[in-house]
RODO-2510 file (C-alpha; in nm, 4 decimals, decimal comma):
residues 226
     n   res          X          Y          Z
     1     x     0,0000     0,0000     0,0000
     2     x     0,1375     0,3396    -0,1036
     3     x     0,0854     0,6040     0,1651
     4     x     0,0168     0,9506     0,0264
     5     x    -0,0022     1,2772     0,2178
     6     x    -0,2263     1,5123     0,0186
     7     x    -0,1940     1,8768     0,1250
     8     x    -0,4690     2,0666    -0,0564
     9     x    -0,7104     2,3310     0,0731
    10     x    -0,9603     2,3112    -0,2152
    11     x    -1,2189     2,0457    -0,1152
    12     x    -1,3282     1,9815    -0,4745
    13     x    -0,9740     1,9198    -0,6007
    14     x    -0,8898     1,7073    -0,2973
    15     x    -1,2023     1,4914    -0,3236
    16     x    -1,1428     1,4276    -0,6948
    17     x    -0,7867     1,3133    -0,6218
    18     x    -0,9010     1,1056    -0,3240
    19     x    -1,1757     0,9388    -0,5268
    20     x    -0,9451     0,8602    -0,8178
    21     x    -0,6606     0,7156    -0,6102
    22     x    -0,9015     0,5153    -0,3946
    23     x    -1,0287     0,3326    -0,7036
    24     x    -0,7025     0,1441    -0,7523
    25     x    -0,7023     0,0175    -0,3912
    26     x    -0,3234     0,0560    -0,3841
    27     x    -0,3140     0,3975    -0,2154
    28     x    -0,3821     0,5094     0,1387
    29     x    -0,4374     0,8850     0,1192
    30     x    -0,4231     1,1161     0,4204
    31     x    -0,5730     1,4592     0,3490
    32     x    -0,4549     1,7785     0,5169
    33     x    -0,6403     2,1029     0,4407
    34     x    -0,3875     2,3470     0,5898
    35     x    -0,0167     2,3733     0,6472
    36     x    -0,0633     2,3372     1,0214
    37     x    -0,2680     2,0214     0,9785
    38     x    -0,0129     1,8878     0,7310
    39     x     0,2764     1,9542     0,9655
    40     x     0,1019     1,7602     1,2429
    41     x     0,0211     1,4652     1,0163
    42     x     0,3678     1,4691     0,8582
    43     x     0,5118     1,3016     1,1667
    44     x     0,3912     0,9710     1,0195
    45     x     0,5705     0,7926     0,7366
    46     x     0,4652     0,8478     0,3748
    47     x     0,5773     0,7197     0,0369
    48     x     0,4915     1,0399    -0,1500
    49     x     0,3641     1,3888    -0,0664
    50     x     0,1322     1,5909    -0,2932
    51     x     0,1609     1,9573    -0,2012
    52     x    -0,0313     2,2647    -0,3139
    53     x     0,1535     2,5969    -0,3212
    54     x    -0,1337     2,8247    -0,2190
    55     x    -0,2428     2,7196     0,1292
    56     x    -0,4523     2,9377     0,3636
    57     x    -0,2022     2,9552     0,6492
    58     x     0,1419     2,8992     0,4967
    59     x     0,3262     2,9137     0,1680
    60     x     0,3448     2,5599     0,0302
    61     x     0,7023     2,6077    -0,0870
    62     x     0,8140     2,7103     0,2620
    63     x     0,6257     2,4107     0,4014
    64     x     0,8149     2,1863     0,1590
    65     x     1,1456     2,3086     0,2990
    66     x     1,0294     2,2192     0,6513
    67     x     0,8963     1,8784     0,5456
    68     x     1,2309     1,7954     0,3866
    69     x     1,3861     1,7877     0,7330
    70     x     1,1673     1,4845     0,8126
    71     x     1,1051     1,3169     0,4784
    72     x     1,3215     1,2225     0,1816
    73     x     1,0282     1,0719    -0,0091
    74     x     0,9180     1,2350    -0,3373
    75     x     0,7348     1,5664    -0,2991
    76     x     0,5206     1,6565    -0,5996
    77     x     0,3803     2,0079    -0,6187
    78     x     0,0278     2,0425    -0,7577
    79     x    -0,0603     2,4039    -0,8270
    80     x    -0,2475     2,6420    -1,0546
    81     x     0,0634     2,8631    -1,0534
    82     x     0,2675     2,7955    -1,3640
    83     x     0,5282     3,0723    -1,3736
    84     x     0,8877     2,9632    -1,4207
    85     x     0,9932     3,1534    -1,1071
    86     x     0,7440     2,9586    -0,8943
    87     x     0,8543     2,6233    -1,0355
    88     x     1,2234     2,7087    -0,9913
    89     x     1,1681     2,8156    -0,6302
    90     x     0,9609     2,5050    -0,5523
    91     x     1,2227     2,2652    -0,6860
    92     x     1,5108     2,4580    -0,5300
    93     x     1,3591     2,4129    -0,1840
    94     x     1,3116     2,0385    -0,2062
    95     x     1,0384     1,9537    -0,4559
    96     x     1,0956     1,6622    -0,6921
    97     x     0,8298     1,7376    -0,9507
    98     x     0,5720     2,0039    -1,0377
    99     x     0,2318     1,9423    -1,1929
   100     x     0,0192     2,2365    -1,3060
   101     x    -0,3580     2,2354    -1,2470
   102     x    -0,5832     2,1417    -1,4079
   103     x    -0,4391     1,8003    -1,4857
   104     x    -0,5675     1,4598    -1,5868
   105     x    -0,5677     1,2260    -1,2868
   106     x    -0,4069     0,9594    -1,5034
   107     x    -0,1129     1,1959    -1,5492
   108     x    -0,1006     1,2563    -1,1733
   109     x    -0,0844     0,8842    -1,1021
   110     x     0,1791     0,8383    -1,3725
   111     x     0,3894     1,1109    -1,2092
   112     x     0,3445     0,9483    -0,8673
   113     x     0,4582     0,6115    -0,9994
   114     x     0,7488     0,7634    -1,1933
   115     x     0,8774     0,9447    -0,8849
   116     x     0,8371     0,6327    -0,6713
   117     x     1,0329     0,4247    -0,9229
   118     x     1,3084     0,6836    -0,9281
   119     x     1,3129     0,6985    -0,5487
   120     x     1,3248     0,3213    -0,5007
   121     x     1,5801     0,2599    -0,7725
   122     x     1,8822     0,1913    -0,5557
   123     x     2,1158     0,0912    -0,8382
   124     x     2,4353     0,2847    -0,7588
   125     x     2,6690     0,4423    -1,0117
   126     x     2,9438     0,2133    -1,1391
   127     x     3,1934     0,4132    -0,9319
   128     x     3,1728     0,5510    -0,5785
   129     x     3,3323     0,8718    -0,7021
   130     x     3,2936     1,0410    -1,0377
   131     x     3,5638     1,2955    -1,1073
   132     x     3,6204     1,5759    -1,3509
   133     x     3,8591     1,8688    -1,3625
   134     x     3,6560     2,0971    -1,1376
   135     x     3,4858     1,8739    -0,8807
   136     x     3,4230     1,5251    -0,7428
   137     x     3,0789     1,3649    -0,7215
   138     x     3,0578     1,1450    -0,4109
   139     x     2,7994     0,8783    -0,4964
   140     x     2,7725     0,7474    -0,1404
   141     x     2,6886     1,0797     0,0215
   142     x     2,5243     1,2564    -0,2757
   143     x     2,7551     1,5549    -0,2469
   144     x     2,9809     1,7597    -0,4708
   145     x     3,3331     1,8275    -0,3454
   146     x     3,4455     2,1509    -0,5069
   147     x     3,7340     2,3723    -0,3930
   148     x     3,7443     2,1776    -0,0628
   149     x     3,3761     2,2585    -0,0055
   150     x     3,1041     1,9945     0,0265
   151     x     2,7816     2,0842    -0,1557
   152     x     2,4685     1,8765    -0,0954
   153     x     2,2647     1,7509    -0,3904
   154     x     1,9001     1,6522    -0,3786
   155     x     1,8233     1,2938    -0,4805
   156     x     1,6983     1,4094    -0,8194
   157     x     1,9955     1,6393    -0,8802
   158     x     2,2298     1,3534    -0,7953
   159     x     2,0618     1,1110    -1,0350
   160     x     2,0642     1,3587    -1,3231
   161     x     2,4266     1,4617    -1,2717
   162     x     2,5597     1,1095    -1,2158
   163     x     2,3742     0,9864    -1,5250
   164     x     2,5192     1,2610    -1,7441
   165     x     2,8699     1,2169    -1,5995
   166     x     2,8559     0,8462    -1,6817
   167     x     2,7584     0,9328    -2,0392
   168     x     3,0008     1,2172    -2,1208
   169     x     2,9509     1,3887    -2,4537
   170     x     2,6191     1,2153    -2,5185
   171     x     2,3210     1,4435    -2,5789
   172     x     1,9853     1,4003    -2,4059
   173     x     1,6801     1,6173    -2,4658
   174     x     1,4722     1,7218    -2,1616
   175     x     1,2112     1,4611    -2,2598
   176     x     1,4777     1,1900    -2,2832
   177     x     1,6228     1,2879    -1,9458
   178     x     1,2804     1,2766    -1,7831
   179     x     1,2255     0,9286    -1,9238
   180     x     1,5708     0,8115    -1,8118
   181     x     1,5555     0,9556    -1,4595
   182     x     1,1859     0,9236    -1,3722
   183     x     1,1152     0,6211    -1,5912
   184     x     0,8052     0,7830    -1,7387
   185     x     0,7126     1,0197    -2,0210
   186     x     0,7084     1,3893    -1,9306
   187     x     0,3644     1,4395    -2,0908
   188     x     0,4910     1,7507    -2,2653
   189     x     0,5986     1,9455    -1,9542
   190     x     0,9773     1,9341    -1,9300
   191     x     1,0220     2,2349    -1,7024
   192     x     1,0973     2,0073    -1,4069
   193     x     1,4092     1,8801    -1,5847
   194     x     1,5121     2,2295    -1,6952
   195     x     1,4840     2,3635    -1,3399
   196     x     1,6879     2,0773    -1,1929
   197     x     1,9565     2,1391    -1,4571
   198     x     1,9549     2,5068    -1,3577
   199     x     2,0017     2,4142    -0,9911
   200     x     2,2830     2,1685    -1,0688
   201     x     2,4663     2,4333    -1,2699
   202     x     2,4464     2,6721    -0,9758
   203     x     2,6275     2,4112    -0,7666
   204     x     2,8952     2,2833    -1,0063
   205     x     2,9735     2,5619    -1,2509
   206     x     3,2287     2,8424    -1,2008
   207     x     2,9869     3,0578    -1,4029
   208     x     2,6361     2,9083    -1,4361
   209     x     2,5557     3,1554    -1,7157
   210     x     2,8433     3,0157    -1,9244
   211     x     2,8514     2,6447    -1,8318
   212     x     3,1837     2,4643    -1,8465
   213     x     3,0570     2,1135    -1,7639
   214     x     2,6809     2,0776    -1,8038
   215     x     2,6222     2,2143    -2,1508
   216     x     2,3416     2,2226    -2,4039
   217     x     2,3395     2,2181    -2,7822
   218     x     2,0158     2,3524    -2,9258
   219     x     1,8344     2,0841    -3,1199
   220     x     2,0381     1,8059    -2,9573
   221     x     2,0017     1,8400    -2,5812
   222     x     2,2061     1,8511    -2,2624
   223     x     2,5425     1,6802    -2,2262
   224     x     2,8326     1,6593    -1,9820
   225     x     3,1658     1,7898    -2,1066
   226     x     3,4509     1,6452    -1,9014
***
């Protein structure tokens, strides 16, 4: 049984999600209507968290940052806000994926399953350390060692970077990366990948605006240049 914490203040949206997930009989969904209620219920264990951004008593993105101190399970934002700044901020503070309302519930379940597969895929990189000229990727601790400084990566950032470092010079479009990392089609919205790439560059690049390592060729995709 997959335990889901649904944090959503809109009763109509919440009941539709609850009804849909209940049909499969593989989900146990706990519904929290406010940030305060969510924080109290978050003391239990969950396999995935669905989190709205606009909550009546707290900003959902700030709540995500607090929840990350307790949970390393996938956190999927579900929101009517679709600006790039909102998505970037949400993923920077611990979100794994972002789904814009309105959405098809089949897409929601596909995203849940894709994030769970990614989370439970414990296959390690072929090396404990991946090295390039400017930094070391520690596969055991999910950190970057750069200029004697240790920089923490999220689980998703680690999987994207380690995958690209193990395939140097090979191009992957955002859609291909989503399929490789999440194990599911992106359903046309690749901004999650683009934002994670942006965050990785901020951690590994001397100048994120002129990438030295994680590069992109228009029409081909992203690639790692070692």
